[in-house]
N, C-alpha and C positions, 0 to 999 in steps of 0.2 A: 189647722184650723179650717173649715168652710167657709165659703164666699159668703154666706148669709153668714155668719158669725161676726166674721170682719166687719161688714157692713154696718151691724148691728152695733157693733162697739167704736166704730169710726164718726157715725155720723147720728144726726138726733133720731128718737124716733119716730116716723111718723104713721099716718094710717088713713085708709080711703072709707068713706063713708058705707056703712055697713058691713065693716071689716075690723075682728079685735085686735086691737095690740096684740101682741106676743112677746117674751120676752128670755133671751137665749141664758140657759144657765146651765150649761154641760161644760162652763170653763174650769179650766183647772188652774188654779192660785199656788201659787209657791213663794218662797221666799229662804234663798241657801248661803251661807257663806261661800266669801267668796277671795279674789287679792284686791288690792285698790288699784290697779291697773286696769282690771275689769270693768272697772265701775266709772271709770276715766272720761267717756267719750260722751255721756248722761252728765256726771258733773259738770262738765263743760257746758250742758245745753243748762243745768240749774246756775251756774253763776251768771252765765248770760243772763237769764230770765230775770233772776233777784237784782242786779245791778246796784248793789248796796253791799258795805263793808260785812264780810264773816271774820265775828269773834272768834270763832272757833279753826277756821281756815287751815293752820299749821296742824293741829291735829293728826290729820293726814300723813302731811309729809314726814313728822317726826316720830310716825310709830306708834300713833296714841290710839287708834281707832281701829274696830273692825270695819270691815264691808260685806253689805249683802246685797245681790240681786233681785228683785221684783221679776217674776216670770209669770206671762200669761201660755200657758200651751208652752211653742218652745218660742217663745216670743220675750226679749228683757225690755219690760217696761218703764223701769225705774230702779230707784238704789233708795238704800237706809244705810248710816252711819250710826255707831255707837262706839261710845268714848266711856271712860269713868270719872265720879267724882273725885277718886284717885287715881293717879294716872295709870295705874297698873290693872285697874278693875274696867270692866265693859260692861255697867249698868246705867249706861242712858242715852235714849235714842237724840242726836242732837242735828241730824239731817234726813231729810224724806224728802224724795222728789219722784212723779211721775210724770212721764212724758204727756202734753194736753190730749193727744186723743183718746188716752186710756185714764184720764185722772176720776172722771165720772166711779172707779171704782176704788179710790183713794182707802175709803173705809172697810171695803171689804180687805185688801191690802195689808193694812196697817196691824190688824189682830195677828195675822200671819209672821209679821217681821216682830213682833213682840214674842209671839210663842216660839218662833225657830231663835232667836236674840238670848230670851229669858231679862230684856230689862226690864227694868221696875219704876224707871224715871224718865220724863221727855225734859229735855231742855232746849226751849227754842228761843230764837226773835221773835217778835211780833207783828215785824216789818216781812217777815216769812208766813204767808199769809196760808198755806198748804201745812204746813208744818204747826203752826198754830191751831187750825181747825180742829187738826187732829188732839193736839194738846185737851181743847175743851171737850172733845169726844171721848178721849180716852183716859184722861188722867182727875184727879182732886186735888185738893189742898195746893193750889196753883200760886204760886205767890211771887215777885217782882224784886229782884234785888240791883239790877244796874239799867241805868238810862244810856241809852245810844243817841249817837249826837252824827249827823253831817253838814257839810259846810253850807252855806243857806248867802250869806251878803261877805262885801268888802267892808273894812273897817279902816279910818285912817288915824289913827290914834297915834299923837306923840307925845314923852316926857321930855320935857327937861333937864339934859345934863345924863342924861339913858341912855348907855349905848347898847344894843344889840350885834354881837359880834358873834364867834366862833371860840371855845374853849381850849385856852393853850396849858400846855403841862404845869406850867409854874404857878397857875388861878389858884390860891386860897379861897377851896370850896365848903360852903356851910356842908353841918351835919343835915342828911336825906333822912328825912321819918317813912313815908311816904314814896315817892318815885325815884327811879333810878337817877344820879347823874346824867344832866341831859349835854349832846356834842355842842348845843350854843348858851349865853349867857346872858343876863344883863348884868350890866357895871355901873355903876351910881358910886362918883370919887373914889375912883381905885379900887373900889369892893363889886363883889359879885353877889345881887342881890337875889336872883334866881336861876336855874337855869331848866333846860327843857330839850326836846327834838321830837322828832318819830320815828316807831317803826315801821319798817317792813316786810313783816314776817304774813300780812294779811295776804286776801286776793287781790289782782291788780286789776284796779288802778288803786287803788286806796292804801292811805299811810294811817300808824293811828298817833294821833296828836297825844306828849306826854309833859308836863312840867312840874316844878317845885318851887315857889315862894320862900325865902328865908323869915321865919316867923316873926320879927321885930319888922320886916319891910311890909306885909299884905296890909289888905284895903285901902292901896295906893295907887290899884289901878297896873300893877307891874303884870298881873299874870294876862289878862287881857291883850296889854301889849305886848307879849310875850308869843302867844298865842297869833296872834296878829300875824310876828315875823315870821313864825314858823311855818304858817299855812303857806307864805311866797314862798320860802325854801322849799316843801312841798311839790306845787307848781312847778315850778323850775328844774325838778329832776323827774315830771311828770308823771307825780303822783298825787291825789285827791285824798285832800286831808278830813278825817273821821276822828270820833272821840267817844271816849265815854269814862262815867263818874259812878260811883257808887248814888243808888235812890237817896241813903237819905245825908247826903254830901251838898247841902245846898248852896254853901260857897261856891266851892266847884261848877255844879250847876249853873251858878249866874255869870260866874268867871267866861265858862264857853257861850254861852248866849251872849254874852256881850263881846266876847270877839267875833260875833257873826253865826255861830253855828246855831243850829234849831236841833230839838227832840225830834230824830225818826221812828222812835221804839224803844221797849223796854228787853230785859231778857227775864223768859218768864222760866218756870219751874214747876213741875205738879207731878204727882206721883200715880204711877199707874194704877187703876183700876183692874179688878179679877176681873180677866175674859175668856173665856171658852169658845176654841177655834175649832177643836176637832174632838 
């Protein structure tokens, strides 16, 4: 790439009086499939810049995604990641990142990624501003199904006679219908009335809270009290608590907010429009 081309890309266009602005058009944009290791340094930049919990972070580590490098001439300027709505499929763009000096070209690179990967869906977090903007530009039938939460404030709830403790092997655990049995429990009068824990397979330093309260013990503040104590455990092991729930689950949403978390985004999904890039 010539010095003139490089300068035009890296810095805002300027002009002098009586001199027209010129645009560089001879750039070669390309997206090609590669290995996860090849995008890792770029993905580290994405994680550092984001600084929030990435819901599908584990897809990379579990081999559930394909990786694509975004090339401008001979320079690696970004990456895209594709997963499936089913594990074996690769139909959904779920990560898209470009280094800041070249981000102005995002709308030109994204169709290249679509064409090369043959993805037909975009799924992203609304707090991911770059991919969200691509979602609105290149997809339709957009909908949200999940609410995302981050920790916001500390609470100091206490419920008489209720004990928060680690689960024991001899505990009699009630049937769980939504969440897995957690490593911690709430005990009332010798009975386990709620369990919960935190998942550690998200990007550092975040952990994902989960809990379930026995059906006959709900609407008594047990859920928010349990989440409050789980947040403490997270911080003590060097993790920042986060959470999510269905957009239709008003009870869980209210419990999370009561426990000091706040809404920071939504999971969005859209069908990619027909694009002609070549």
